[in-house]
C-alpha positions as CSV (number, residue, x, y, z in Angstrom):
1,M,10.4,-8.1,-6.9
2,P,7.3,-8.2,-7.7
3,V,5.0,-5.4,-6.4
4,Q,1.7,-6.3,-4.9
5,A,-1.6,-4.1,-4.5
6,F,-4.7,-5.4,-3.0
7,L,-9.0,-6.1,-3.4
8,I,-10.5,-6.3,-0.1
9,Q,-14.2,-7.1,-1.0
10,T,-17.3,-7.0,1.8
11,S,-20.7,-7.7,1.2
12,E,-21.5,-3.9,0.7
13,V,-17.9,-2.4,-1.2
14,N,-15.0,-2.9,-3.0
15,I,-11.3,-2.0,-1.5
16,V,-8.4,-1.5,-3.6
17,V,-5.2,-1.1,-1.4
18,D,-2.4,0.0,-3.8
19,A,-2.5,0.9,-7.5
20,G,1.0,-0.2,-8.7
21,F,2.3,1.3,-11.6
22,H,1.4,4.4,-13.8
23,P,0.9,3.5,-17.5
24,D,3.2,5.6,-18.7
25,I,6.0,3.3,-17.1
26,I,5.3,1.1,-20.3
27,T,4.6,3.7,-22.9
28,N,7.7,6.3,-21.8
29,T,9.7,4.6,-18.9
30,K,12.3,7.2,-19.2
31,G,10.2,10.5,-19.0
32,Y,8.1,8.8,-16.5
33,L,11.1,8.1,-14.3
34,G,13.9,10.7,-15.6
35,M,17.3,9.6,-14.1
36,L,15.9,7.2,-12.0
37,S,15.3,5.2,-15.5
38,S,19.4,4.4,-15.4
39,V,19.9,2.4,-12.1
40,V,16.2,0.5,-12.2
41,E,15.1,-2.3,-14.1
42,I,11.5,-2.5,-14.2
43,E,9.2,-5.1,-16.2
44,V,5.6,-4.2,-16.6
45,T,2.7,-5.3,-19.0
46,K,-0.6,-3.1,-19.5
47,E,-1.9,-6.8,-18.3
48,N,0.0,-6.0,-15.2
49,L,-1.7,-2.7,-14.6
50,I,-4.4,-2.4,-11.6
51,D,-7.2,-1.8,-14.4
52,H,-6.1,-5.1,-16.0
53,Q,-5.8,-6.7,-12.8
54,I,-9.2,-5.7,-11.5
55,K,-10.8,-7.5,-14.2
56,Q,-9.1,-10.6,-13.2
57,H,-12.1,-10.3,-10.4
58,N,-14.9,-9.7,-13.0
59,L,-14.9,-6.0,-12.2
60,E,-14.4,-2.3,-13.5
61,V,-12.4,0.7,-12.0
62,S,-16.6,1.4,-11.9
63,N,-16.9,-0.9,-9.5
64,I,-14.1,0.1,-7.0
65,D,-15.7,2.5,-4.0
66,K,-12.8,2.8,-2.3
67,V,-8.8,3.1,-2.9
68,I,-6.4,3.3,-0.4
69,Y,-3.1,4.4,-0.5
70,S,-0.5,2.9,1.8
71,H,2.2,5.7,0.8
72,L,2.8,7.4,-2.2
73,H,6.2,5.7,-3.8
74,F,5.4,5.8,-7.5
75,D,5.6,1.6,-8.0
76,H,2.1,2.3,-5.3
77,C,0.4,5.5,-6.5
78,G,1.0,5.8,-10.4
79,G,-2.2,3.8,-11.1
80,A,-4.4,6.0,-9.5
81,V,-4.8,7.8,-12.7
82,L,-7.1,4.7,-14.2
83,F,-9.5,5.5,-11.7
84,E,-10.1,8.3,-13.0
85,G,-11.0,10.5,-9.9
86,K,-14.3,8.0,-9.9
87,T,-14.0,6.6,-7.2
88,T,-12.7,7.7,-3.0
89,E,-8.8,7.9,-3.1
90,M,-7.2,7.9,0.2
91,V,-4.2,8.7,1.6
92,Q,-2.3,9.7,5.2
93,L,-2.0,13.4,4.6
94,K,1.7,13.0,6.8
95,E,2.3,11.4,3.4
96,F,0.2,13.7,1.3
97,E,2.6,16.6,2.4
98,S,6.0,14.4,2.9
99,A,5.8,13.5,-0.7
100,H,4.8,16.8,-2.0
101,N,7.8,18.3,-0.8
102,A,10.2,16.1,-1.3
103,H,11.3,17.7,-4.9
104,F,14.1,15.3,-5.2
105,H,13.6,11.8,-3.4
106,F,13.5,8.8,-6.4
107,E,10.6,7.2,-5.3
108,Y,8.3,10.2,-5.6
109,N,7.4,11.1,-8.9
110,K,5.8,14.7,-9.4
111,K,2.8,13.3,-11.9
112,D,2.1,11.3,-9.0
113,I,2.2,13.6,-6.0
114,D,-0.1,16.4,-8.7
115,Y,-2.6,13.8,-9.2
116,A,-2.8,13.3,-5.1
117,K,-3.8,16.8,-4.8
118,N,-7.5,15.3,-4.9
119,F,-7.0,12.3,-2.4
120,K,-9.1,12.3,0.5
121,K,-6.2,13.3,3.1
122,I,-6.4,11.6,6.7
123,K,-5.3,11.4,10.0
124,G,-4.6,8.7,11.9
125,N,-6.0,5.6,12.9
126,L,-9.3,5.0,11.2
127,D,-12.2,2.8,11.3
128,L,-12.6,2.5,7.5
129,L,-16.5,1.7,7.0
130,G,-16.9,2.4,11.2
131,N,-18.4,-1.3,11.6
132,G,-15.1,-2.2,13.3
133,E,-14.1,-4.7,10.1
134,I,-11.2,-2.9,8.6
135,H,-9.0,-0.4,10.0
136,L,-6.3,1.9,8.5
137,I,-3.4,1.9,10.5
138,E,-0.5,4.4,10.6
139,T,3.1,2.4,10.2
140,P,5.4,5.4,9.1
141,G,8.9,4.7,8.9
142,H,9.3,3.1,5.2
143,S,8.1,6.6,4.6
144,A,6.3,9.6,6.6
145,G,3.1,8.5,6.4
146,H,2.8,5.1,5.4
147,Q,-0.1,3.1,6.7
148,S,-1.1,-0.9,6.5
149,V,-4.7,-2.0,6.5
150,W,-6.1,-4.7,9.3
151,I,-9.0,-6.7,8.4
152,E,-11.1,-8.7,11.1
153,N,-12.3,-11.6,9.6
154,S,-15.1,-14.1,10.9
155,D,-13.1,-16.8,9.7
156,D,-10.3,-18.3,11.6
157,S,-7.6,-15.7,10.8
158,D,-7.7,-12.1,10.7
159,I,-5.8,-10.3,7.8
160,L,-3.0,-7.8,8.3
161,L,-1.7,-6.2,5.1
162,L,1.5,-4.5,5.8
163,C,2.1,-3.4,2.4
164,D,5.8,-1.8,2.7
165,A,5.6,-1.5,6.4
166,S,7.7,-4.7,5.8
167,Y,9.1,-5.4,2.5
168,S,8.8,-9.3,3.2
169,V,6.8,-11.4,5.1
170,H,10.6,-13.2,6.4
171,Q,11.6,-9.3,6.7
172,F,8.5,-9.2,9.1
173,I,9.2,-12.0,11.2
174,H,12.3,-11.2,11.9
175,R,11.9,-7.3,12.7
176,G,14.3,-6.2,9.9
177,H,14.1,-2.6,8.5
178,S,14.3,-2.0,4.3
179,K,17.3,-0.5,2.8
180,Y,16.3,3.2,2.7
181,P,13.9,3.8,5.0
182,F,12.7,7.6,5.4
183,K,13.0,7.0,9.1
184,K,14.8,3.4,10.6
185,E,13.7,4.0,14.4
186,L,10.2,4.8,13.1
187,E,10.0,1.9,10.6
188,I,10.9,-0.4,13.5
189,A,8.5,1.1,16.2
190,S,5.7,0.6,13.5
191,I,7.0,-3.2,13.0
192,N,7.0,-3.7,16.6
193,R,3.5,-2.4,17.1
194,L,1.9,-4.4,14.3
195,H,3.7,-7.3,16.4
196,N,2.3,-6.2,19.7
197,M,-1.2,-5.8,17.8
198,I,-0.8,-9.1,16.9
199,E,0.4,-11.1,19.8
200,N,-2.8,-9.3,21.8
201,R,-5.2,-11.4,19.3
202,N,-6.6,-14.6,20.5
203,K,-6.6,-16.0,16.9
204,P,-3.9,-16.2,14.2
205,V,-3.2,-13.2,11.3
206,C,-2.5,-13.9,8.0
207,V,0.0,-11.1,7.1
208,Y,0.8,-10.2,3.6
209,A,3.3,-7.8,2.1
210,G,3.9,-4.9,-0.5
211,H,7.2,-7.0,-2.3
212,D,6.0,-10.5,-1.0
213,P,3.9,-12.8,-3.0
214,I,3.9,-15.7,-0.3
215,P,1.7,-14.5,3.0
216,Q,2.0,-16.3,6.2
217,I,-0.1,-17.0,8.9
218,I,1.1,-15.6,12.2
219,S,-0.2,-16.8,15.9
220,E,0.7,-14.9,19.0
221,R,3.0,-18.5,19.7
222,Y,5.4,-17.7,17.2
């Protein structure tokens, strides 16, 4: 299952959404994952890490102005350490509080959560740049404080980064839920709310998911 991170470039800022794995998952897999290393298979190379991926776009991590974390599971925020605290990193307060208290939840890594103490904590939906272009949308369910990203595009379609609100676009279209959500009823409610947002748009929306490499155009007529 692929793990997605996203780069958003405007005329003024470079924004990354999610940061993938911590580099220790390559050099010290068992030490980083602990007991989880015996039940999951993860194939990651240095080229897959967020700093290398950013370079594919002729950028360095120092060129990134903001990093948005959809949630703090180890496969989405571990790469935060590669930004070395030199950019604005943001997560929902509910997500940080839940992760900080989830001492035995296998999807949170203590090293990542300790690092996340320095992130900017936000509460609820947010117009990220203050100009209506990029919106952070609370979509709890997969985790307690999960958020997705809506990009209002002047071109033919808007863009919706589900992140892990749904693992795949297919799952989203069919309003399915993940196998081990934080709360299934919250996850389904978030999916339904995003569907309503799409239906209320007067143009198609290009939807990306956190573990699905193939986006899909969806319109109010689907």
